[in-house]
N, CA and C atoms as a LAMMPS dump frame, in Angstrom:
ITEM: TIMESTEP
0
ITEM: NUMBER OF ATOMS
396
ITEM: BOX BOUNDS ff ff ff
-5.0000000000000000e+02 5.0000000000000000e+02
-5.0000000000000000e+02 5.0000000000000000e+02
-5.0000000000000000e+02 5.0000000000000000e+02
ITEM: ATOMS id mol type element x y z
1 1 1 N 112.447 -381.876 134.134
2 1 2 C 112.495 -382.797 135.192
3 1 3 C 111.375 -383.797 134.866
4 2 1 N 110.645 -383.645 133.84
5 2 2 C 109.826 -384.833 133.403
6 2 3 C 110.407 -385.606 132.339
7 3 1 N 111.534 -385.315 131.909
8 3 2 C 112.233 -386.256 130.88
9 3 3 C 112.232 -385.613 129.722
10 4 1 N 111.786 -384.487 129.373
11 4 2 C 111.832 -383.764 128.191
12 4 3 C 113.35 -383.127 127.932
13 5 1 N 113.959 -383.398 126.888
14 5 2 C 115.529 -382.865 126.831
15 5 3 C 115.54 -381.363 126.491
16 6 1 N 115.47 -380.635 127.494
17 6 2 C 115.374 -379.022 127.181
18 6 3 C 116.662 -378.459 127.93
19 7 1 N 117.398 -379.093 128.457
20 7 2 C 118.542 -378.329 129.346
21 7 3 C 119.367 -377.806 128.329
22 8 1 N 120.422 -377.034 128.748
23 8 2 C 121.396 -376.362 127.975
24 8 3 C 122.205 -377.362 127.135
25 9 1 N 122.429 -378.298 127.74
26 9 2 C 123.165 -379.443 127.034
27 9 3 C 122.324 -380.466 126.077
28 10 1 N 121.083 -380.105 125.914
29 10 2 C 120.21 -380.995 125.157
30 10 3 C 119.774 -382.269 125.78
31 11 1 N 120.094 -382.584 126.999
32 11 2 C 119.755 -383.627 127.85
33 11 3 C 118.598 -383.411 128.913
34 12 1 N 118.273 -384.33 129.604
35 12 2 C 117.137 -383.938 130.547
36 12 3 C 117.629 -384.576 131.949
37 13 1 N 117.198 -384.359 133.015
38 13 2 C 117.302 -384.82 134.41
39 13 3 C 116.13 -384.972 134.963
40 14 1 N 115.456 -385.986 134.679
41 14 2 C 114.121 -386.249 135.183
42 14 3 C 114.155 -386.606 136.777
43 15 1 N 113.236 -386.299 137.377
44 15 2 C 112.977 -386.586 138.67
45 15 3 C 112.858 -388.081 138.854
46 16 1 N 113.032 -388.779 140.063
47 16 2 C 112.821 -390.107 140.165
48 16 3 C 111.408 -390.498 139.95
49 17 1 N 111.243 -391.76 139.238
50 17 2 C 109.832 -392.165 138.821
51 17 3 C 108.932 -392.12 139.982
52 18 1 N 109.454 -392.544 141.115
53 18 2 C 108.438 -392.701 142.268
54 18 3 C 108.026 -391.387 142.686
55 19 1 N 108.822 -390.318 142.591
56 19 2 C 108.422 -389.066 142.813
57 19 3 C 107.381 -388.321 141.891
58 20 1 N 107.668 -388.683 140.586
59 20 2 C 106.79 -388.394 139.446
60 20 3 C 105.505 -388.918 139.58
61 21 1 N 105.427 -390.396 139.905
62 21 2 C 104.119 -391.141 140.091
63 21 3 C 103.326 -390.404 141.199
64 22 1 N 103.879 -390.058 142.323
65 22 2 C 103.184 -389.339 143.414
66 22 3 C 102.743 -387.974 143.117
67 23 1 N 103.373 -387.206 142.304
68 23 2 C 103.017 -385.889 141.912
69 23 3 C 101.84 -386.006 140.842
70 24 1 N 102.003 -386.976 139.812
71 24 2 C 100.778 -387.123 138.834
72 24 3 C 99.545 -387.703 139.505
73 25 1 N 99.545 -388.396 140.613
74 25 2 C 98.37 -388.994 141.372
75 25 3 C 97.787 -387.672 141.87
76 26 1 N 98.532 -386.662 142.382
77 26 2 C 97.695 -385.472 143.062
78 26 3 C 97.542 -384.134 142.203
79 27 1 N 98.36 -384.132 141.226
80 27 2 C 98.41 -382.874 140.509
81 27 3 C 98.431 -382.838 138.992
82 28 1 N 98.082 -382.034 138.268
83 28 2 C 98.076 -382.058 136.87
84 28 3 C 99.385 -381.281 136.509
85 29 1 N 100.476 -381.914 135.92
86 29 2 C 101.73 -381.43 135.752
87 29 3 C 101.896 -380.742 134.226
88 30 1 N 102.138 -379.469 134.263
89 30 2 C 102.303 -378.624 133.117
90 30 3 C 103.749 -378.501 132.915
91 31 1 N 104.539 -379.309 131.941
92 31 2 C 105.886 -379.04 131.872
93 31 3 C 106.214 -377.743 130.735
94 32 1 N 107.008 -376.863 131.152
95 32 2 C 107.683 -375.978 130.452
96 32 3 C 109.066 -375.625 130.968
97 33 1 N 109.875 -375.208 130.042
98 33 2 C 111.295 -374.738 130.228
99 33 3 C 111.373 -373.388 129.743
100 34 1 N 111.619 -372.34 130.867
101 34 2 C 111.602 -371.04 130.468
102 34 3 C 112.661 -370.651 129.451
103 35 1 N 113.86 -371.144 129.565
104 35 2 C 114.933 -370.96 128.568
105 35 3 C 114.451 -371.456 127.151
106 36 1 N 113.687 -372.426 127.065
107 36 2 C 113.386 -372.936 125.672
108 36 3 C 112.598 -371.975 124.901
109 37 1 N 111.921 -371.135 125.541
110 37 2 C 110.932 -370.264 125.072
111 37 3 C 111.683 -369.179 124.139
112 38 1 N 112.974 -368.939 124.236
113 38 2 C 113.636 -367.876 123.856
114 38 3 C 115.164 -368.259 123.422
115 39 1 N 115.646 -369.522 123.634
116 39 2 C 116.781 -369.875 123.357
117 39 3 C 116.832 -371.195 122.705
118 40 1 N 117.865 -371.696 121.84
119 40 2 C 117.851 -373.023 121.22
120 40 3 C 118.236 -374.077 122.209
121 41 1 N 118.252 -375.434 121.932
122 41 2 C 118.469 -376.45 122.667
123 41 3 C 119.315 -377.367 121.765
124 42 1 N 120.494 -377.625 122.088
125 42 2 C 121.336 -377.251 123.136
126 42 3 C 121.577 -375.684 122.905
127 43 1 N 122.404 -375.243 124.073
128 43 2 C 122.731 -373.859 124.008
129 43 3 C 124.022 -373.641 124.893
130 44 1 N 124.875 -372.613 124.725
131 44 2 C 126.014 -372.47 125.691
132 44 3 C 125.308 -372.284 127.114
133 45 1 N 125.942 -372.927 128.095
134 45 2 C 125.636 -372.569 129.497
135 45 3 C 125.773 -371.187 129.98
136 46 1 N 124.908 -370.588 130.758
137 46 2 C 124.905 -369.184 131.224
138 46 3 C 124.998 -369.181 132.662
139 47 1 N 125.418 -368.224 133.244
140 47 2 C 125.364 -367.851 134.753
141 47 3 C 125.11 -366.412 134.972
142 48 1 N 124.774 -366.114 135.987
143 48 2 C 124.645 -364.701 136.443
144 48 3 C 126.104 -364.04 136.835
145 49 1 N 126.017 -362.962 136.298
146 49 2 C 127.508 -362.133 136.405
147 49 3 C 126.796 -360.759 137.018
148 50 1 N 126.79 -360.494 138.356
149 50 2 C 126.093 -359.488 138.804
150 50 3 C 124.52 -359.65 138.593
151 51 1 N 123.875 -358.644 137.961
152 51 2 C 122.325 -358.876 137.779
153 51 3 C 122.225 -359.242 136.348
154 52 1 N 123.12 -359.419 135.487
155 52 2 C 123.069 -359.938 134.058
156 52 3 C 123.272 -361.652 133.961
157 53 1 N 122.725 -362.046 132.937
158 53 2 C 122.949 -363.323 132.654
159 53 3 C 123.939 -363.599 131.341
160 54 1 N 124.979 -363.95 131.636
161 54 2 C 126.047 -364.262 130.466
162 54 3 C 126.388 -365.574 130.099
163 55 1 N 126.452 -366.033 128.955
164 55 2 C 126.767 -367.359 128.581
165 55 3 C 128.284 -367.461 128.552
166 56 1 N 128.86 -368.642 128.434
167 56 2 C 130.149 -368.902 128.597
168 56 3 C 130.861 -368.478 127.506
169 57 1 N 130.537 -367.936 126.394
170 57 2 C 131.151 -367.108 125.414
171 57 3 C 131.029 -365.66 125.527
172 58 1 N 130.516 -365.15 126.747
173 58 2 C 130.628 -363.851 127.031
174 58 3 C 129.47 -363.006 126.391
175 59 1 N 128.456 -363.731 125.928
176 59 2 C 127.357 -363.099 125.467
177 59 3 C 126.23 -362.944 126.184
178 60 1 N 125.799 -361.593 126.405
179 60 2 C 124.696 -361.39 127.333
180 60 3 C 123.302 -361.797 126.898
181 61 1 N 122.807 -362.758 127.727
182 61 2 C 121.583 -363.386 127.28
183 61 3 C 120.369 -362.819 128.271
184 62 1 N 120.644 -361.809 129.069
185 62 2 C 119.508 -361.52 130.005
186 62 3 C 118.202 -361.182 129.361
187 63 1 N 118.251 -360.611 128.209
188 63 2 C 116.786 -360.442 127.615
189 63 3 C 116.218 -361.54 127.22
190 64 1 N 116.906 -362.619 126.573
191 64 2 C 116.307 -363.721 126.423
192 64 3 C 115.75 -364.49 127.628
193 65 1 N 116.54 -364.474 128.727
194 65 2 C 116.025 -365.17 129.9
195 65 3 C 114.878 -364.37 130.467
196 66 1 N 114.863 -363.007 130.324
197 66 2 C 113.728 -362.363 130.73
198 66 3 C 112.475 -362.653 129.964
199 67 1 N 112.569 -362.705 128.701
200 67 2 C 111.423 -363.186 127.734
201 67 3 C 110.99 -364.475 128.15
202 68 1 N 111.764 -365.532 128.59
203 68 2 C 111.399 -366.797 128.988
204 68 3 C 110.58 -366.734 130.235
205 69 1 N 110.983 -365.902 131.076
206 69 2 C 110.507 -365.772 132.467
207 69 3 C 109.027 -365.143 132.281
208 70 1 N 108.994 -364.144 131.561
209 70 2 C 107.68 -363.539 131.055
210 70 3 C 106.694 -364.427 130.502
211 71 1 N 106.986 -365.268 129.514
212 71 2 C 106.363 -366.373 129.058
213 71 3 C 105.918 -367.461 129.836
214 72 1 N 106.723 -367.68 130.868
215 72 2 C 106.575 -368.691 131.748
216 72 3 C 105.348 -368.157 132.954
217 73 1 N 105.287 -366.814 133.176
218 73 2 C 104.425 -366.122 134.049
219 73 3 C 103.172 -366.269 133.086
220 74 1 N 103.175 -365.938 131.866
221 74 2 C 101.73 -365.973 131.162
222 74 3 C 101.274 -367.257 131.166
223 75 1 N 102.041 -368.352 131.055
224 75 2 C 101.466 -369.675 131.095
225 75 3 C 101.082 -370.09 132.483
226 76 1 N 101.511 -369.587 133.491
227 76 2 C 101.007 -369.819 134.819
228 76 3 C 99.803 -369.179 135.013
229 77 1 N 99.609 -367.894 134.59
230 77 2 C 98.369 -367.258 134.602
231 77 3 C 97.186 -367.829 133.971
232 78 1 N 97.592 -368.135 132.792
233 78 2 C 96.662 -368.94 131.772
234 78 3 C 96.032 -370.216 132.305
235 79 1 N 96.825 -370.923 132.864
236 79 2 C 96.681 -372.306 133.365
237 79 3 C 96.291 -372.256 134.852
238 80 1 N 96.189 -371.217 135.577
239 80 2 C 95.927 -370.936 136.884
240 80 3 C 96.848 -371.892 137.882
241 81 1 N 98.051 -371.879 137.433
242 81 2 C 99.147 -372.61 138.111
243 81 3 C 99.413 -371.781 139.483
244 82 1 N 99.5 -372.472 140.589
245 82 2 C 99.761 -371.855 141.725
246 82 3 C 101.029 -372.199 142.299
247 83 1 N 101.592 -373.361 141.832
248 83 2 C 102.977 -373.818 142.374
249 83 3 C 103.755 -374.208 141.32
250 84 1 N 105.053 -373.715 141.229
251 84 2 C 106.171 -373.973 140.381
252 84 3 C 107.156 -374.827 141.02
253 85 1 N 107.575 -375.891 140.401
254 85 2 C 108.627 -376.84 140.772
255 85 3 C 110.073 -376.419 140.207
256 86 1 N 111.087 -375.754 140.655
257 86 2 C 112.088 -375.402 140.112
258 86 3 C 113.238 -376.382 140.113
259 87 1 N 114.134 -376.211 138.912
260 87 2 C 115.303 -377.089 138.845
261 87 3 C 116.531 -376.408 139.368
262 88 1 N 117.113 -376.919 140.47
263 88 2 C 118.253 -376.131 141.067
264 88 3 C 119.432 -375.84 140.272
265 89 1 N 120.009 -374.949 140.627
266 89 2 C 121.354 -374.334 139.866
267 89 3 C 121.046 -373.939 138.582
268 90 1 N 119.684 -373.678 138.198
269 90 2 C 119.475 -373.154 136.849
270 90 3 C 119.473 -371.513 137.087
271 91 1 N 120.041 -370.793 136.088
272 91 2 C 119.751 -369.286 136.296
273 91 3 C 118.282 -368.847 135.865
274 92 1 N 117.604 -369.763 135.469
275 92 2 C 116.147 -369.514 135.265
276 92 3 C 115.381 -370.075 136.482
277 93 1 N 115.567 -371.326 136.862
278 93 2 C 114.623 -371.965 137.579
279 93 3 C 115.004 -372.326 139.054
280 94 1 N 116.236 -372.002 139.276
281 94 2 C 116.7 -372.497 140.602
282 94 3 C 116.072 -371.575 141.706
283 95 1 N 115.713 -372.36 142.865
284 95 2 C 114.781 -371.845 143.852
285 95 3 C 115.92 -371.528 145.074
286 96 1 N 116.797 -372.467 145.409
287 96 2 C 117.656 -372.206 146.606
288 96 3 C 118.994 -371.889 146.113
289 97 1 N 119.389 -372.424 144.876
290 97 2 C 120.729 -372.081 144.67
291 97 3 C 120.77 -371.857 142.926
292 98 1 N 121.691 -370.896 142.634
293 98 2 C 121.643 -370.474 141.128
294 98 3 C 123.213 -370.347 140.82
295 99 1 N 123.531 -370.789 139.481
296 99 2 C 124.733 -370.681 138.964
297 99 3 C 125.344 -369.323 138.793
298 100 1 N 126.504 -368.986 139.221
299 100 2 C 126.654 -367.591 139.046
300 100 3 C 128.429 -367.381 139.025
301 101 1 N 128.872 -366.253 138.479
302 101 2 C 130.221 -366.025 138.382
303 101 3 C 130.391 -364.995 139.49
304 102 1 N 131.246 -365.13 140.563
305 102 2 C 131.375 -364.159 141.465
306 102 3 C 133.122 -364.045 141.678
307 103 1 N 133.579 -362.892 141.284
308 103 2 C 134.952 -362.545 141.456
309 103 3 C 135.754 -363.32 140.486
310 104 1 N 135.274 -363.58 139.24
311 104 2 C 135.815 -364.642 138.354
312 104 3 C 135.846 -366.108 138.522
313 105 1 N 135.12 -366.597 139.574
314 105 2 C 134.948 -367.828 139.894
315 105 3 C 133.588 -368.317 139.898
316 106 1 N 133.221 -369.471 139.378
317 106 2 C 131.965 -370.007 139.238
318 106 3 C 131.535 -370.687 140.59
319 107 1 N 130.277 -370.199 140.975
320 107 2 C 129.839 -370.691 142.327
321 107 3 C 128.333 -370.826 142.153
322 108 1 N 127.718 -371.6 143.185
323 108 2 C 126.348 -371.933 143.417
324 108 3 C 125.908 -370.909 144.375
325 109 1 N 125.341 -369.656 144.073
326 109 2 C 124.707 -368.82 145.05
327 109 3 C 123.543 -369.046 145.54
328 110 1 N 123.314 -368.731 146.886
329 110 2 C 121.958 -368.946 147.432
330 110 3 C 121.063 -367.788 146.985
331 111 1 N 120.413 -368.046 145.763
332 111 2 C 119.515 -367.1 145.353
333 111 3 C 118.653 -367.691 144.241
334 112 1 N 117.451 -367.082 144.026
335 112 2 C 116.746 -367.789 142.889
336 112 3 C 117.028 -367.398 141.474
337 113 1 N 116.693 -368.175 140.452
338 113 2 C 116.844 -367.862 139.281
339 113 3 C 115.886 -366.827 138.829
340 114 1 N 116.033 -366.239 137.812
341 114 2 C 115.261 -365.103 137.181
342 114 3 C 113.908 -365.592 137.079
343 115 1 N 113.354 -366.642 136.308
344 115 2 C 111.96 -366.936 136.393
345 115 3 C 111.378 -367.253 137.838
346 116 1 N 112.138 -367.83 138.599
347 116 2 C 111.572 -368.235 139.965
348 116 3 C 111.364 -366.99 140.702
349 117 1 N 112.208 -366.023 140.579
350 117 2 C 111.918 -364.722 141.228
351 117 3 C 110.784 -363.94 140.786
352 118 1 N 110.718 -363.953 139.354
353 118 2 C 109.461 -363.281 138.89
354 118 3 C 108.263 -363.942 139.166
355 119 1 N 108.211 -365.413 139.124
356 119 2 C 106.94 -366.074 139.512
357 119 3 C 106.553 -365.794 140.937
358 120 1 N 107.389 -365.924 141.881
359 120 2 C 107.313 -365.465 143.297
360 120 3 C 106.709 -364.127 143.394
361 121 1 N 107.265 -363.076 142.797
362 121 2 C 106.901 -361.742 142.887
363 121 3 C 105.406 -361.663 142.522
364 122 1 N 105.061 -362.64 141.685
365 122 2 C 103.426 -362.666 141.2
366 122 3 C 102.678 -363.7 141.876
367 123 1 N 103.157 -364.157 143.031
368 123 2 C 102.245 -364.936 144.015
369 123 3 C 102.186 -366.429 143.643
370 124 1 N 103.236 -366.831 142.908
371 124 2 C 103.242 -368.445 142.699
372 124 3 C 104.363 -368.964 143.724
373 125 1 N 103.794 -370.101 144.335
374 125 2 C 104.577 -370.521 145.412
375 125 3 C 105.731 -371.353 144.749
376 126 1 N 106.972 -371.301 145.073
377 126 2 C 108.034 -371.912 144.632
378 126 3 C 108.488 -373.249 145.389
379 127 1 N 108.71 -374.443 144.656
380 127 2 C 109.097 -375.704 145.35
381 127 3 C 110.298 -376.105 144.679
382 128 1 N 111.517 -376.291 145.616
383 128 2 C 112.589 -376.834 144.843
384 128 3 C 112.427 -378.331 144.686
385 129 1 N 113.087 -378.797 143.61
386 129 2 C 113.18 -380.148 143.399
387 129 3 C 113.724 -381.018 144.449
388 130 1 N 114.643 -380.208 145.263
389 130 2 C 115.264 -381.026 146.381
390 130 3 C 114.357 -381.25 147.349
391 131 1 N 113.267 -380.576 147.414
392 131 2 C 112.247 -380.835 148.632
393 131 3 C 111.307 -381.6 148.501
394 132 1 N 111.209 -382.417 147.224
395 132 2 C 110.254 -383.363 146.8
396 132 3 C 110.52 -384.733 147.467
């Protein structure tokens, strides 16, 4: 969300510059992408299927996503990060909506991504990009 091309498609979706400016005035921003800790960029898109994360080729990527979530938690602890801003619709970082397959159909479910869930369980406040 800071303009670093780390999305599954090798692109970035930065927040609007006016929002970034306000955030930078008040906070130290520490960018990281949980998926980039254990998966290449670009990479096949992945979605929740039940409690697993499966890419579009049918490969189970749950362990890679878990490794990225654990590394994210380590970074948050090391840097005393109290708030995590999540990218919506991501199976890692979604706060309000996460990509999933339900009954064979892709949908955006009202559930957190794996990293967001683990960070929240460890006392880190979650903020959706949509609420900025």
